[in-house]
C-alpha positions, 0 to 999 in steps of 0.5 A: 547535318548542314542543310546549306551545304547539301543544298549547294551540293544539290544545285552542283548535281543540278538536282532539285532535291533529296528525298530521304525516307526509311522503315522498319532502319533499314536506311542507315546512310539516311541516319548518318547524313541526317545525324539520328539515332539508326537505332530507335524505334521505326516502325512507321514510314517517314519521309524527309524532303531538302528541296535545292531551293527554301525549307526541308519538309517533313513527313511521319506517321501519328504513331510516331509523330516526333520521330523527325522532331531534331530535324529542320522543317515544316511537319506533315502528319498521316495516318491512313495509307491514302493520306500518306498519299497525298501528302507525299504528293503535295510535299514534293510539288511539281514534278522534279528530278530527285535523288534517293538511296537508289542505284539504277539496275542495283549497280551500286547495291550499297546505296541501293536501299529505297523500296521498288514501291516507294520509287514507283510512288514517287516516280507516279507523282510525275518526278525523276529519281536519280541516285543520290549514289555521289550525295552519299559518298559527300555526305557519309564517306568522306573522311576528315582530318581527325578521321585519317589520324585515326587510320593511321593509327590503327594502320601502324597496329594492324602493320606490327601485328601481320609481322607478328602473325608472319613471325609466329608462324616461324616460331611457332614451325622451328620449334615443332609446334603444330600452328594452323591457319586457324591458330593464326587467325585467332593470335591476330584477333587477340592481338587486336583487342590487346591494342585496342582495335576492333573489326566488327567481329569479322576474325582475318583470313589466313590461309595455305595452298588452295584454300585463299583461291576462295578470296573469302576462305573462313579458317575454322577448328575444323577445316584448317590446315597446319601450316607447314615447311613448303606452305604458300601462305596469304594474310588478310586482316582489318581493324580500326581504333575501338573510338568513335570515328574510327576507320578501317584499315585492311591490308592483304600480303602473301608469303612463303614457308620457306626460303624457295618458292615455286616458280608459278608463285613468284610469276603470280604474285609479281603480277599482280603486285604490278598490277597493284602498283600501275592502279596506284600510278594511273590515280596519281597521275590522273590527279597530277594533270588535274583530270577526273578520275573514276573508279572504273577507270582505275580498276580497268587499269589494273586488270589490263596488266593482270590479262595482258600477263595472262591471268585475267581469267583468275582476277575473280573480284574487284580491284577495291572497295570503299574505306570508313567506318565500316571496312566496306564503305559507301564511297566509290569503289574501284570496280568495273567488273562486278558494276561499273563503278561511275562514282569519282575519286575525291579529296577525302575519300579512302578506298583499297587496291587489291588485286588478287590471282586465285589457281583454283586447287593450288594457291592463291595471291592477293597484295592489299593496300590503302589509297587515301586522297587528302584535301589537297588532292596528294594521293597518299598510301600508308604503311609498309607496301609489299614488294617481295613475297614473305620468306619465312626462315623454317 
């Protein structure tokens, strides 16, 4: 943790301080930003205040009085709750504009972690509570050069495993073998382990026909279809190198089991492909012009293409999500549907672009790529980008 840099960012955003607090390890963002172990016992409330100017302050319970000893700053210890209230009031001082892990109306749930009662208490002391979302992005979601190298390393492997999965379907059907969605999911999971990749126990999505019209379809031995000639096909897979600091790589590809896909399937694939490319072009133009680029704007640029093609109501999720050491990270999302993400896309941020069209009971397509903005402001996409449907030779 770099107190000086945090204070510089606080002044940049015209904030008087950043208040961290936790109970029962609920706020893992706080532990990451502060460089603490978020798995150790936390049975009592603690508070840590970093002012824009001056020395940080700690407030801990007498039962766990060493909880924040690894952090710089003065320390106060409380026991009864009324003493907690009084010491917290003294710690924060005169009315201030204070950032907390809070999001107005829960617009950004990834950072909306402080309970309402604690926010009420801080406001009772006369302070204005604002969202720490931009600060969290700066100190928890930016990826350095080493992290990006690990992202690229995972990407090469994930792309190859994706290719192997399509080939395995093709091979099995040609050989007259029964192969299910679940079989291919487990094939991919096995390849991940063999290549030192991990995905926090979340298996990939493999679906045919109407199954992927549920964007989070999970194949099981019980619900899986046998994959056959004439099926539309979607594979969504994500993983990171199983090493400290690994950064996820997350892609989705669509295909057809055969050489002559239905015209409607080709049409909706082309729509989402063009929408995806429109989103990337929008970001690049913004950065080329050195203009501010917000997550919600990119969602609009992508969604516009799908809507103008007549499929807007079938694009049922945000355009993309932040990517980091978790597949859904704590940086800006590409979203003006589920929420309005007003955070800026800044150098060091990685995120997905993944428009989809979901025709319930019939078919679905999604195309997903990972976008990274380098520290020089270059907008790059790692790995192969799908331009046409994968057609299996069966």
